[in-house]
C-alpha positions as CSV (number, residue, x, y, z in Angstrom):
1,M,8.0,-15.4,-2.5
2,D,9.6,-13.2,-5.1
3,V,10.4,-9.7,-3.8
4,E,11.6,-6.8,-5.9
5,L,12.7,-3.4,-4.8
6,V,11.8,-0.7,-7.3
7,Q,12.4,3.1,-7.3
8,G,9.7,5.0,-9.1
9,N,6.0,5.9,-9.3
10,I,3.7,3.1,-8.0
11,A,1.0,4.2,-10.5
12,D,3.3,3.2,-13.4
13,V,3.9,-0.4,-12.0
14,E,2.3,-3.4,-13.6
15,A,0.9,-5.8,-11.0
16,D,-2.4,-7.5,-10.3
17,V,-2.8,-5.3,-7.2
18,I,-1.6,-1.8,-6.5
19,V,-1.7,-0.8,-2.8
20,N,-2.7,2.7,-2.1
21,A,-1.5,4.4,1.1
22,A,-5.0,6.0,1.5
23,N,-6.4,8.4,4.0
24,R,-9.3,7.4,6.2
25,T,-12.0,9.2,4.1
26,L,-10.9,7.4,0.8
27,P,-11.4,10.1,-1.8
28,G,-7.8,10.9,-2.6
29,G,-5.3,13.2,-1.0
30,G,-1.6,13.9,-1.4
31,G,1.4,11.7,-1.8
32,V,0.8,8.1,-3.0
33,D,-3.0,8.5,-2.6
34,G,-3.0,11.6,-4.9
35,V,-0.8,10.0,-7.5
36,I,-2.9,6.9,-7.7
37,H,-6.2,8.8,-7.9
38,A,-4.8,11.1,-10.6
39,A,-3.5,8.1,-12.7
40,A,-6.6,5.9,-12.2
41,G,-9.0,8.6,-13.3
42,P,-12.3,10.0,-12.0
43,G,-13.9,6.6,-11.8
44,L,-11.8,5.7,-8.8
45,L,-13.0,8.8,-6.9
46,D,-16.6,7.8,-7.7
47,E,-16.0,4.2,-6.5
48,C,-14.3,5.4,-3.3
49,L,-17.2,7.8,-2.5
50,E,-19.6,4.9,-2.9
51,L,-17.5,2.8,-0.6
52,R,-17.5,5.6,2.0
53,K,-21.2,5.9,1.9
54,S,-22.0,2.2,2.0
55,K,-19.2,0.7,4.2
56,Y,-16.9,3.3,5.7
57,V,-19.1,6.1,6.9
58,S,-16.8,6.6,9.9
59,G,-13.7,6.2,7.7
60,L,-11.5,3.2,6.8
61,P,-9.9,2.0,10.0
62,V,-6.1,2.0,10.3
63,G,-4.6,-1.3,9.0
64,Q,-7.8,-2.5,7.2
65,V,-8.2,-2.8,3.4
66,A,-10.9,-1.6,1.0
67,V,-10.8,-2.9,-2.6
68,T,-11.7,-1.1,-5.8
69,K,-11.2,-1.6,-9.5
70,A,-7.9,-0.3,-10.9
71,H,-9.7,1.8,-13.5
72,K,-6.9,3.3,-15.8
73,L,-4.0,1.7,-13.9
74,K,-2.1,-1.4,-15.1
75,A,-3.6,-3.6,-12.5
76,K,-6.8,-5.4,-11.7
77,H,-7.4,-4.0,-8.3
78,I,-6.4,-1.2,-6.0
79,F,-6.2,-2.0,-2.3
80,H,-6.7,1.1,-0.1
81,T,-5.1,0.8,3.3
82,V,-4.7,3.5,6.0
83,G,-1.3,3.4,7.7
84,P,-0.7,4.7,11.2
85,V,0.3,8.3,11.9
86,R,3.5,8.7,14.0
87,G,2.7,10.3,17.3
88,K,-1.0,9.6,17.0
89,D,-1.6,5.9,16.2
90,D,0.1,2.7,17.4
91,L,2.9,2.1,14.9
92,S,2.4,-1.7,15.2
93,L,-0.7,-1.2,13.0
94,L,1.6,-0.8,10.1
95,K,2.1,-4.5,10.1
96,D,-1.7,-5.0,9.7
97,C,-1.7,-2.9,6.5
98,Y,0.8,-5.3,4.8
99,V,-0.6,-8.5,6.3
100,N,-4.2,-7.7,5.4
101,C,-3.3,-6.7,1.9
102,L,-1.4,-10.0,1.4
103,K,-4.3,-12.0,2.7
104,K,-6.8,-10.2,0.5
105,A,-4.5,-10.6,-2.6
106,E,-4.4,-14.4,-1.9
107,E,-8.2,-14.5,-1.5
108,L,-8.7,-12.8,-4.9
109,G,-6.2,-15.1,-6.6
110,A,-3.7,-12.3,-7.4
111,K,-0.3,-13.3,-8.6
112,S,1.5,-10.0,-8.0
113,I,1.1,-7.0,-5.7
114,A,2.9,-3.6,-5.5
115,F,3.3,-1.8,-2.2
116,P,4.4,1.8,-1.5
117,A,6.3,2.5,1.7
118,I,3.0,3.0,3.7
119,S,3.0,5.9,6.2
120,T,6.5,7.1,5.5
121,G,5.4,10.4,3.9
122,A,3.0,12.8,5.6
123,Y,2.3,10.2,8.3
124,K,6.0,10.5,9.3
125,V,6.8,6.8,10.0
126,P,10.6,6.4,9.6
127,V,11.6,4.6,6.4
128,E,13.9,2.3,8.3
129,Y,11.1,1.3,10.6
130,S,8.8,0.7,7.6
131,A,11.5,-1.5,5.9
132,K,11.9,-3.6,9.0
133,V,8.2,-4.1,9.3
134,V,7.9,-5.1,5.7
135,R,10.9,-7.5,5.9
136,E,9.3,-9.2,9.0
137,V,5.9,-9.5,7.4
138,L,7.3,-11.0,4.2
139,G,9.5,-13.3,6.2
140,D,6.5,-14.6,8.2
141,F,4.0,-14.6,5.4
142,L,4.8,-16.9,2.5
143,P,2.2,-16.3,-0.2
144,A,2.8,-17.4,-3.7
145,L,2.9,-13.8,-4.9
146,R,5.4,-11.6,-6.7
147,V,5.9,-8.6,-4.4
148,K,7.1,-5.2,-5.7
149,L,8.1,-2.7,-3.0
150,V,7.9,0.6,-4.9
151,L,10.0,3.4,-3.2
152,Y,9.5,6.9,-4.4
153,S,13.1,8.1,-3.9
154,Y,16.6,6.6,-4.4
155,A,17.3,7.3,-0.7
156,D,14.3,5.3,0.5
157,K,15.2,2.4,-1.9
158,A,18.8,2.4,-0.4
159,I,17.4,2.2,3.1
160,Y,15.1,-0.8,2.1
161,E,18.1,-2.5,0.3
162,R,20.2,-2.2,3.5
163,V,17.5,-3.4,5.8
164,F,16.7,-6.4,3.5
165,K,20.4,-7.4,3.4
166,E,20.6,-7.3,7.2
167,K,18.4,-10.4,7.7
């Protein structure tokens, strides 16, 4: 597996799949979710609202994946996954977000996938914890994918770099 750490905006990344750190109701929000919705255009909101009506009336469960088209992004698909909220959800569900996205990418024949640091913003999961979970998942899961881990800040990227060197 080819893993690259990138500092930047995930909506600008070229990959077959862009992973959205979504909220349970799907129609956009703040952080990564808001950035992806803004860049993808209004068609994404329409598609998410349809998914909510047809499949996720009670909301997308934590750790699961909903798939949409990428619309105006430089990708084929957007995978929407809801990460755990620190102090509310079981943080071990963060692993499910990454594993389920990797499995779905393989099912769809994707060659590359870009992940944000799921749950590290408003959901308050520590960046170091997130990096350790991702490192574990990528170490256990050996898909033939190019993986980009897109960190919003230089500080987050530095934490990921340190954790990935610890192996």
